[in-house]
MOPAC internal coordinates of N, CA, C and O (Angstrom, degrees):
PM7 1SCF
backbone

  N    0.0000 0     0.00 0     0.00 0    0    0    0
  C    1.4481 1     0.00 0     0.00 0    1    0    0
  C    1.5233 1   109.99 1     0.00 0    2    1    0
  O    1.2310 1   120.98 1   143.37 1    3    2    1
  N    1.3350 1   115.73 1   -36.63 1    3    2    1
  C    1.4564 1   119.34 1  -179.00 1    5    3    2
  C    1.5260 1   111.20 1   -62.90 1    6    5    3
  O    1.2310 1   120.53 1   143.28 1    7    6    5
  N    1.3338 1   116.58 1   -36.72 1    7    6    5
  C    1.4623 1   119.67 1  -178.95 1    9    7    6
  C    1.5230 1   111.90 1   -70.26 1   10    9    7
  O    1.2310 1   120.26 1   146.88 1   11   10    9
  N    1.3325 1   117.11 1   -33.12 1   11   10    9
  C    1.4593 1   119.57 1   176.06 1   13   11   10
  C    1.5285 1   111.34 1   -65.69 1   14   13   11
  O    1.2310 1   120.61 1   140.73 1   15   14   13
  N    1.3136 1   116.43 1   -39.27 1   15   14   13
  C    1.4677 1   120.72 1   178.99 1   17   15   14
  C    1.5212 1   110.04 1   -66.88 1   18   17   15
  O    1.2310 1   120.34 1   136.94 1   19   18   17
  N    1.3186 1   116.96 1   -43.06 1   19   18   17
  C    1.4647 1   120.33 1   178.88 1   21   19   18
  C    1.5236 1   110.48 1   -63.83 1   22   21   19
  O    1.2310 1   120.16 1   137.23 1   23   22   21
  N    1.3327 1   117.31 1   -42.77 1   23   22   21
  C    1.4616 1   121.20 1   177.67 1   25   23   22
  C    1.5290 1   110.99 1   -62.10 1   26   25   23
  O    1.2310 1   120.30 1   138.73 1   27   26   25
  N    1.3190 1   117.03 1   -41.27 1   27   26   25
  C    1.4691 1   120.50 1   178.70 1   29   27   26
  C    1.5219 1   110.62 1   -63.91 1   30   29   27
  O    1.2310 1   119.69 1   138.30 1   31   30   29
  N    1.3211 1   118.20 1   -41.70 1   31   30   29
  C    1.4674 1   120.31 1   177.79 1   33   31   30
  C    1.5260 1   111.37 1   -63.60 1   34   33   31
  O    1.2310 1   120.54 1   140.58 1   35   34   33
  N    1.3173 1   116.58 1   -39.42 1   35   34   33
  C    1.4725 1   119.59 1   177.74 1   37   35   34
  C    1.5277 1   110.14 1   -63.80 1   38   37   35
  O    1.2310 1   120.25 1   137.51 1   39   38   37
  N    1.3339 1   117.12 1   -42.49 1   39   38   37
  C    1.4604 1   120.08 1   177.82 1   41   39   38
  C    1.5247 1   111.96 1   -64.14 1   42   41   39
  O    1.2310 1   120.17 1   140.90 1   43   42   41
  N    1.3164 1   117.29 1   -39.10 1   43   42   41
  C    1.4636 1   121.15 1   179.32 1   45   43   42
  C    1.5273 1   110.21 1   -64.92 1   46   45   43
  O    1.2310 1   120.02 1   132.44 1   47   46   45
  N    1.3102 1   117.58 1   -47.56 1   47   46   45
  C    1.4594 1   121.38 1   179.94 1   49   47   46
  C    1.5304 1   110.60 1   -66.13 1   50   49   47
  O    1.2310 1   120.06 1   139.85 1   51   50   49
  N    1.3275 1   117.49 1   -40.15 1   51   50   49
  C    1.4618 1   120.81 1   178.08 1   53   51   50
  C    1.5184 1   112.22 1   -63.46 1   54   53   51
  O    1.2310 1   120.26 1   139.75 1   55   54   53
  N    1.3131 1   117.11 1   -40.25 1   55   54   53
  C    1.4616 1   120.55 1   177.98 1   57   55   54
  C    1.5261 1   110.89 1   -66.89 1   58   57   55
  O    1.2310 1   120.46 1   141.21 1   59   58   57
  N    1.3091 1   116.73 1   -38.79 1   59   58   57
  C    1.4662 1   120.02 1   177.31 1   61   59   58
  C    1.5242 1   110.98 1   -65.81 1   62   61   59
  O    1.2310 1   120.36 1   139.91 1   63   62   61
  N    1.3260 1   116.92 1   -40.09 1   63   62   61
  C    1.4663 1   120.45 1   178.32 1   65   63   62
  C    1.5279 1   111.18 1   -66.93 1   66   65   63
  O    1.2310 1   120.18 1   141.43 1   67   66   65
  N    1.3313 1   117.27 1   -38.57 1   67   66   65
  C    1.4652 1   118.56 1   178.67 1   69   67   66
  C    1.5216 1   110.84 1   -68.20 1   70   69   67
  O    1.2310 1   119.78 1   145.52 1   71   70   69
  N    1.3296 1   118.03 1   -34.48 1   71   70   69
  C    1.4654 1   120.32 1   175.97 1   73   71   70
  C    1.5280 1   110.23 1   -63.85 1   74   73   71
  O    1.2310 1   120.28 1   139.33 1   75   74   73
  N    1.3308 1   117.07 1   -40.67 1   75   74   73
  C    1.4555 1   119.77 1   178.01 1   77   75   74
  C    1.5211 1   110.84 1   -65.12 1   78   77   75
  O    1.2310 1   120.64 1   139.39 1   79   78   77
  N    1.3244 1   116.39 1   -40.61 1   79   78   77
  C    1.4542 1   120.62 1   178.38 1   81   79   78
  C    1.5328 1   111.29 1   -63.07 1   82   81   79
  O    1.2310 1   120.12 1   135.52 1   83   82   81
  N    1.3207 1   117.37 1   -44.48 1   83   82   81
  C    1.4620 1   120.65 1   177.54 1   85   83   82
  C    1.5207 1   111.42 1   -64.17 1   86   85   83
  O    1.2310 1   120.23 1   142.63 1   87   86   85
  N    1.3206 1   117.17 1   -37.37 1   87   86   85
  C    1.4619 1   120.64 1  -179.63 1   89   87   86
  C    1.5190 1   110.71 1   -65.94 1   90   89   87
  O    1.2310 1   120.19 1   138.94 1   91   90   89
  N    1.3237 1   117.25 1   -41.06 1   91   90   89
  C    1.4620 1   120.81 1  -179.31 1   93   91   90
  C    1.5269 1   111.13 1   -74.02 1   94   93   91
  O    1.2310 1   120.64 1   136.77 1   95   94   93
  N    1.3344 1   116.38 1   -43.23 1   95   94   93
  C    1.4578 1   119.87 1  -175.01 1   97   95   94
  C    1.5298 1   112.34 1   -76.09 1   98   97   95
  O    1.2310 1   119.87 1   134.17 1   99   98   97
  N    1.3356 1   117.85 1   -45.83 1   99   98   97
  C    1.4574 1   121.21 1  -176.10 1  101   99   98
  C    1.5197 1   113.03 1   -92.38 1  102  101   99
  O    1.2310 1   120.33 1   173.29 1  103  102  101
  N    1.3034 1   116.98 1    -6.71 1  103  102  101
  C    1.4636 1   123.44 1  -176.91 1  105  103  102
  C    1.5316 1   111.94 1    58.06 1  106  105  103
  O    1.2310 1   120.43 1  -152.59 1  107  106  105
  N    1.3174 1   116.79 1    27.41 1  107  106  105
  C    1.4630 1   121.11 1   176.42 1  109  107  106
  C    1.5070 1   114.46 1    75.68 1  110  109  107
  O    1.2310 1   119.53 1  -165.52 1  111  110  109
  N    1.3394 1   118.50 1    14.48 1  111  110  109
  C    1.4624 1   119.78 1  -177.72 1  113  111  110
  C    1.5286 1   112.16 1   -81.04 1  114  113  111
  O    1.2310 1   119.36 1   159.07 1  115  114  113
  N    1.3100 1   118.83 1   -20.93 1  115  114  113
  C    1.4635 1   121.52 1   178.70 1  117  115  114
  C    1.5244 1   109.66 1  -103.83 1  118  117  115
  O    1.2310 1   120.87 1    -5.55 1  119  118  117
  N    1.2998 1   115.95 1   174.45 1  119  118  117
  C    1.4587 1   120.61 1  -179.63 1  121  119  118
  C    1.5239 1   112.02 1   -92.52 1  122  121  119
  O    1.2310 1   120.50 1  -167.81 1  123  122  121
  N    1.3215 1   116.65 1    12.19 1  123  122  121
  C    1.4657 1   120.34 1  -178.47 1  125  123  122
  C    1.5216 1   111.61 1   -66.56 1  126  125  123
  O    1.2310 1   120.06 1   145.66 1  127  126  125
  N    1.3219 1   117.49 1   -34.34 1  127  126  125
  C    1.4668 1   120.87 1  -179.55 1  129  127  126
  C    1.5225 1   109.18 1   -65.58 1  130  129  127
  O    1.2310 1   120.65 1   132.60 1  131  130  129
  N    1.3185 1   116.37 1   -47.40 1  131  130  129
  C    1.4643 1   119.83 1  -179.30 1  133  131  130
  C    1.5225 1   110.78 1   -63.98 1  134  133  131
  O    1.2310 1   120.09 1   140.93 1  135  134  133
  N    1.3167 1   117.44 1   -39.07 1  135  134  133
  C    1.4618 1   120.65 1   179.47 1  137  135  134
  C    1.5308 1   110.42 1   -64.90 1  138  137  135
  O    1.2310 1   120.38 1   136.51 1  139  138  137
  N    1.3282 1   116.88 1   -43.49 1  139  138  137
  C    1.4694 1   119.90 1  -179.91 1  141  139  138
  C    1.5267 1   111.00 1   -65.16 1  142  141  139
  O    1.2310 1   120.13 1   140.39 1  143  142  141
  N    1.3179 1   117.36 1   -39.61 1  143  142  141
  C    1.4679 1   119.73 1   178.39 1  145  143  142
  C    1.5241 1   111.20 1   -70.58 1  146  145  143
  O    1.2310 1   120.28 1   147.73 1  147  146  145
  N    1.3300 1   117.06 1   -32.27 1  147  146  145
  C    1.4592 1   120.13 1   175.33 1  149  147  146
  C    1.5215 1   110.50 1   -64.51 1  150  149  147
  O    1.2310 1   120.38 1   137.69 1  151  150  149
  N    1.3327 1   116.87 1   -42.31 1  151  150  149
  C    1.4579 1   119.96 1   175.95 1  153  151  150
  C    1.5299 1   110.89 1   -62.19 1  154  153  151
  O    1.2310 1   120.35 1   141.66 1  155  154  153
  N    1.3245 1   116.94 1   -38.34 1  155  154  153
  C    1.4637 1   119.96 1   179.66 1  157  155  154
  C    1.5189 1   110.61 1   -62.57 1  158  157  155
  O    1.2310 1   120.55 1   135.11 1  159  158  157
  N    1.3113 1   116.55 1   -44.89 1  159  158  157
  C    1.4688 1   120.00 1   178.99 1  161  159  158
  C    1.5240 1   109.96 1   -64.42 1  162  161  159
  O    1.2310 1   120.58 1   139.01 1  163  162  161
  N    1.3232 1   116.50 1   -40.99 1  163  162  161
  C    1.4613 1   119.76 1   178.02 1  165  163  162
  C    1.5128 1   112.60 1   -62.35 1  166  165  163
  O    1.2310 1   120.26 1   137.46 1  167  166  165
  N    1.3358 1   117.11 1   -42.54 1  167  166  165
  C    1.4662 1   120.59 1   177.21 1  169  167  166
  C    1.5243 1   111.17 1   -64.04 1  170  169  167
  O    1.2310 1   120.22 1   141.52 1  171  170  169
  N    1.3297 1   117.18 1   -38.48 1  171  170  169
  C    1.4636 1   120.56 1   179.91 1  173  171  170
  C    1.5263 1   111.01 1   -66.07 1  174  173  171
  O    1.2310 1   120.39 1   136.44 1  175  174  173
  N    1.3312 1   116.85 1   -43.56 1  175  174  173
  C    1.4639 1   120.35 1   178.35 1  177  175  174
  C    1.5224 1   110.14 1   -65.25 1  178  177  175
  O    1.2310 1   120.40 1   138.50 1  179  178  177
  N    1.3307 1   116.84 1   -41.50 1  179  178  177
  C    1.4621 1   120.58 1   178.64 1  181  179  178
  C    1.5278 1   110.96 1   -62.36 1  182  181  179
  O    1.2310 1   120.07 1   139.90 1  183  182  181
  N    1.3266 1   117.46 1   -40.10 1  183  182  181
  C    1.4670 1   120.79 1   177.76 1  185  183  182
  C    1.5196 1   110.70 1   -63.58 1  186  185  183
  O    1.2310 1   120.46 1   136.52 1  187  186  185
  N    1.3236 1   116.73 1   -43.48 1  187  186  185
  C    1.4639 1   120.73 1   179.40 1  189  187  186
  C    1.5284 1   110.42 1   -61.72 1  190  189  187
  O    1.2310 1   120.49 1   134.78 1  191  190  189
  N    1.3322 1   116.66 1   -45.22 1  191  190  189
  C    1.4629 1   120.11 1   179.33 1  193  191  190
  C    1.5277 1   111.91 1   -66.36 1  194  193  191
  O    1.2310 1   120.38 1   144.86 1  195  194  193
  N    1.3380 1   116.88 1   -35.14 1  195  194  193
  C    1.4569 1   120.72 1   176.99 1  197  195  194
  C    1.5284 1   110.92 1   -65.07 1  198  197  195
  O    1.2310 1   120.36 1   140.27 1  199  198  197
  N    1.3156 1   116.92 1   -39.73 1  199  198  197
  C    1.4663 1   120.07 1   178.33 1  201  199  198
  C    1.5306 1   110.37 1   -67.25 1  202  201  199
  O    1.2310 1   120.41 1   139.00 1  203  202  201
  N    1.3427 1   116.83 1   -41.00 1  203  202  201
  C    1.4631 1   119.30 1   177.07 1  205  203  202
  C    1.5258 1   111.34 1   -63.64 1  206  205  203
  O    1.2310 1   120.49 1   137.07 1  207  206  205
  N    1.3324 1   116.67 1   -42.93 1  207  206  205
  C    1.4606 1   120.45 1   177.96 1  209  207  206
  C    1.5255 1   111.04 1   -63.76 1  210  209  207
  O    1.2310 1   120.55 1   137.71 1  211  210  209
  N    1.3231 1   116.56 1   -42.29 1  211  210  209
  C    1.4593 1   120.67 1   178.24 1  213  211  210
  C    1.5116 1   112.43 1   -62.23 1  214  213  211
  O    1.2310 1   120.33 1   142.54 1  215  214  213
  N    1.3151 1   116.97 1   -37.46 1  215  214  213
  C    1.4660 1   120.18 1   177.84 1  217  215  214
  C    1.5243 1   110.30 1   -69.23 1  218  217  215
  O    1.2310 1   120.58 1   138.33 1  219  218  217
  N    1.3305 1   116.49 1   -41.67 1  219  218  217
  C    1.4547 1   120.87 1  -179.73 1  221  219  218
  C    1.5273 1   111.73 1   -65.89 1  222  221  219
  O    1.2310 1   120.28 1   142.58 1  223  222  221
  N    1.3319 1   117.07 1   -37.42 1  223  222  221
  C    1.4639 1   121.37 1  -179.22 1  225  223  222
  C    1.5377 1   112.41 1   -82.77 1  226  225  223
  O    1.2310 1   119.95 1   169.62 1  227  226  225
  N    1.3266 1   117.70 1   -10.38 1  227  226  225
  C    1.4545 1   120.99 1   178.80 1  229  227  226
  C    1.5128 1   113.83 1    91.48 1  230  229  227
  O    1.2310 1   119.78 1  -171.17 1  231  230  229
  N    1.3300 1   118.02 1     8.83 1  231  230  229
  C    1.4589 1   121.44 1   179.28 1  233  231  230
  C    1.5212 1   111.39 1   -76.51 1  234  233  231
  O    1.2310 1   120.12 1   153.71 1  235  234  233
  N    1.3250 1   117.39 1   -26.29 1  235  234  233
  C    1.4644 1   123.18 1   179.98 1  237  235  234
  C    1.5193 1   106.85 1  -117.27 1  238  237  235
  O    1.2310 1   120.75 1   -56.64 1  239  238  237
  N    1.3134 1   116.17 1   123.36 1  239  238  237
  C    1.4500 1   120.82 1  -179.71 1  241  239  238
  C    1.5270 1   110.14 1  -101.33 1  242  241  239
  O    1.2310 1   120.70 1   -46.21 1  243  242  241
  N    1.3092 1   116.27 1   133.79 1  243  242  241
  C    1.4562 1   119.91 1   175.91 1  245  243  242
  C    1.5191 1   108.58 1   -87.35 1  246  245  243
  O    1.2310 1   121.23 1   -41.50 1  247  246  245
  N    1.3095 1   115.26 1   138.50 1  247  246  245
  C    1.4615 1   119.72 1   179.09 1  249  247  246
  C    1.5225 1   111.01 1  -109.80 1  250  249  247
  O    1.2310 1   120.50 1   147.85 1  251  250  249
  N    1.3217 1   116.64 1   -32.15 1  251  250  249
  C    1.4478 1   119.32 1  -179.87 1  253  251  250
  C    1.5094 1   112.49 1    69.84 1  254  253  251
  O    1.2310 1   120.72 1     2.41 1  255  254  253
  N    1.2801 1   116.23 1  -177.59 1  255  254  253
  C    1.4535 1   122.01 1   177.06 1  257  255  254
  C    1.5140 1   109.28 1  -101.33 1  258  257  255
  O    1.2310 1   119.82 1   -46.55 1  259  258  257
  N    1.3142 1   117.94 1   133.45 1  259  258  257
  C    1.4637 1   119.57 1   179.62 1  261  259  258
  C    1.5370 1   110.47 1   -68.85 1  262  261  259
  O    1.2310 1   121.21 1   -42.90 1  263  262  261
  N    1.3060 1   115.29 1   137.10 1  263  262  261
  C    1.4633 1   120.36 1   178.75 1  265  263  262
  C    1.5227 1   107.76 1   -93.36 1  266  265  263
  O    1.2310 1   121.20 1   -57.31 1  267  266  265
  N    1.3200 1   115.30 1   122.69 1  267  266  265
  C    1.4579 1   120.48 1  -179.21 1  269  267  266
  C    1.5252 1   108.54 1  -105.76 1  270  269  267
  O    1.2310 1   120.64 1   -48.45 1  271  270  269
  N    1.3297 1   116.38 1   131.55 1  271  270  269
  C    1.4915 1   119.37 1  -179.60 1  273  271  270
  C    1.5009 1   113.06 1   -72.01 1  274  273  271
  O    1.2310 1   120.10 1   180.00 1  275  274  273

């Protein structure tokens, strides 16, 4: 599960970097920036749903913060 989260973060950062590259190189005249940002949002939502599914299936354990008296 940890590797899926790391891969998702790499994809999110890579998509954000490609959007910045398209914005600088194309000056926003093409739809590449919007497409790259759409992929970033999709990867972020997919990561969130994967974490929720992992918690529901028991693959991710919550530890919480210890309460000290």
